[in-house]
C-alpha positions as CSV (number, residue, x, y, z in Angstrom):
1,M,172.7,111.5,-21.6
2,H,171.9,114.3,-19.1
3,L,171.3,117.8,-20.6
4,D,174.1,119.4,-18.7
5,A,176.6,116.9,-20.0
6,Q,175.3,117.4,-23.6
7,E,175.7,121.2,-23.1
8,A,179.3,120.7,-21.9
9,E,180.1,118.6,-24.9
10,L,178.6,121.2,-27.2
11,L,180.7,123.9,-25.5
12,Q,183.8,121.8,-25.9
13,E,183.1,121.4,-29.6
14,V,182.5,125.2,-29.9
15,E,185.9,125.7,-28.2
16,R,187.6,123.3,-30.7
17,R,186.0,125.2,-33.6
18,Q,187.1,128.5,-32.2
19,A,190.6,127.2,-32.0
20,W,190.4,126.2,-35.7
21,G,189.4,129.7,-36.7
22,T,185.8,128.9,-37.7
23,S,184.4,131.2,-35.0
24,V,181.2,133.2,-35.4
25,S,181.7,134.8,-32.0
26,R,184.5,136.4,-30.0
27,D,184.7,133.4,-27.7
28,T,182.7,130.5,-26.6
29,A,181.0,132.4,-23.7
30,A,179.9,135.0,-26.2
31,W,178.5,132.3,-28.5
32,L,176.6,130.8,-25.6
33,R,175.1,134.1,-24.6
34,Q,174.1,134.8,-28.1
35,A,172.6,131.3,-28.7
36,T,170.7,131.1,-25.4
37,G,170.3,134.5,-23.9
38,V,171.9,133.5,-20.6
39,A,173.7,136.1,-18.5
40,R,177.4,136.8,-19.1
41,S,178.4,135.3,-15.8
42,T,176.4,132.2,-16.4
43,A,177.9,131.7,-19.8
44,R,181.4,132.2,-18.5
45,T,180.8,129.7,-15.6
46,R,179.4,127.1,-18.0
47,V,182.3,127.4,-20.4
48,E,184.9,127.2,-17.6
49,V,183.2,124.0,-16.3
50,A,183.1,122.5,-19.8
51,R,186.9,123.2,-20.2
52,E,187.7,121.6,-16.8
53,L,185.5,118.5,-17.7
54,L,188.0,117.7,-20.4
55,A,190.5,116.8,-17.7
56,L,187.9,115.3,-15.3
57,P,186.5,112.3,-17.3
58,G,185.1,110.6,-14.2
59,A,183.1,113.7,-13.3
60,H,182.0,114.1,-17.0
61,A,180.8,110.5,-17.1
62,E,178.9,111.0,-13.8
63,L,177.3,114.2,-15.1
64,G,176.3,112.4,-18.3
65,A,174.7,109.5,-16.3
66,G,172.9,111.9,-14.0
67,G,174.8,110.7,-11.0
68,I,175.9,114.2,-10.1
69,G,174.6,117.6,-11.1
70,F,176.1,120.7,-12.7
71,D,176.6,122.3,-9.3
72,H,178.7,119.3,-8.2
73,V,180.8,119.6,-11.3
74,R,181.2,123.3,-10.9
75,V,182.7,122.8,-7.4
76,L,185.2,120.3,-8.9
77,A,186.0,122.7,-11.7
78,E,186.6,125.6,-9.3
79,H,189.1,123.5,-7.3
80,A,190.7,122.1,-10.4
81,N,191.4,125.7,-11.4
82,S,193.3,126.4,-8.2
83,V,196.6,125.5,-6.4
84,N,195.0,122.1,-5.7
85,R,194.6,121.3,-9.4
86,D,197.0,118.2,-9.3
87,Q,195.3,116.9,-6.2
88,V,191.8,117.3,-7.7
89,H,192.9,115.2,-10.7
90,E,194.6,112.6,-8.4
91,D,191.6,112.4,-6.1
92,Q,189.0,112.6,-8.9
93,V,187.5,109.2,-8.2
94,H,187.2,109.8,-4.5
95,L,185.7,113.3,-5.0
96,T,183.2,112.1,-7.6
97,T,182.1,109.3,-5.3
98,M,181.6,111.8,-2.5
99,A,179.6,114.1,-4.9
100,R,177.2,111.2,-5.7
101,K,176.4,110.8,-2.0
102,Q,175.9,114.5,-1.1
103,T,173.8,117.4,-2.1
104,A,175.6,120.2,-4.0
105,D,175.8,122.3,-0.9
106,E,177.1,119.5,1.3
107,F,179.6,118.7,-1.4
108,R,180.8,122.3,-1.6
109,A,181.4,122.3,2.1
110,S,183.2,118.9,2.1
111,V,185.5,120.0,-0.8
112,A,186.2,123.3,0.9
113,E,187.3,121.4,4.0
114,W,189.4,119.0,1.9
115,A,191.1,122.1,0.3
116,R,191.7,123.7,3.7
117,D,193.4,120.5,4.8
118,L,195.6,120.5,1.7
119,D,196.5,124.2,2.3
120,E,197.5,123.4,5.9
121,Q,199.6,120.5,4.7
122,R,201.3,122.7,2.1
123,E,202.0,125.5,4.6
124,A,203.0,123.2,7.5
125,G,206.8,123.7,7.1
126,M,206.7,127.2,5.9
127,T,207.9,130.2,7.9
128,V,205.4,133.0,8.5
129,H,207.3,135.2,6.0
130,A,207.1,132.5,3.3
131,R,203.4,132.0,3.9
132,T,202.8,135.7,3.7
133,C,204.9,136.2,0.5
134,Q,204.0,133.1,-1.4
135,V,202.6,133.8,-4.8
136,V,200.8,131.1,-6.7
137,W,200.1,131.2,-10.4
138,V,197.7,128.7,-11.8
139,G,197.7,128.7,-15.6
């Protein structure tokens, strides 16, 4: 199994243990910083990606097999934590296949275009006022 996938599984386990109250740190990112010495932003990003991978089994499997890299998965996680969450989950197979065929930078650009298309479709029937005033909460 690829090292990034092993780290994601470890972080998922730390998250589970935190939830059970057996924590030795404030949160999983703090634990990762303490254990590895990585920067706070790096730790937060890695924990966020690990959380999203729980809902993206295809991406998790590809990461574990070395078919895609952490940067590919990070792009998916960013979009899975947005207004496009449901569509990311629905299109997971397509997006993961696209990730295997592109560099991380190419994939980031492709997914950004995909998300822009979704935004345009979502806003197509809205009035200018509705587009300006829409508030989206992703939780």
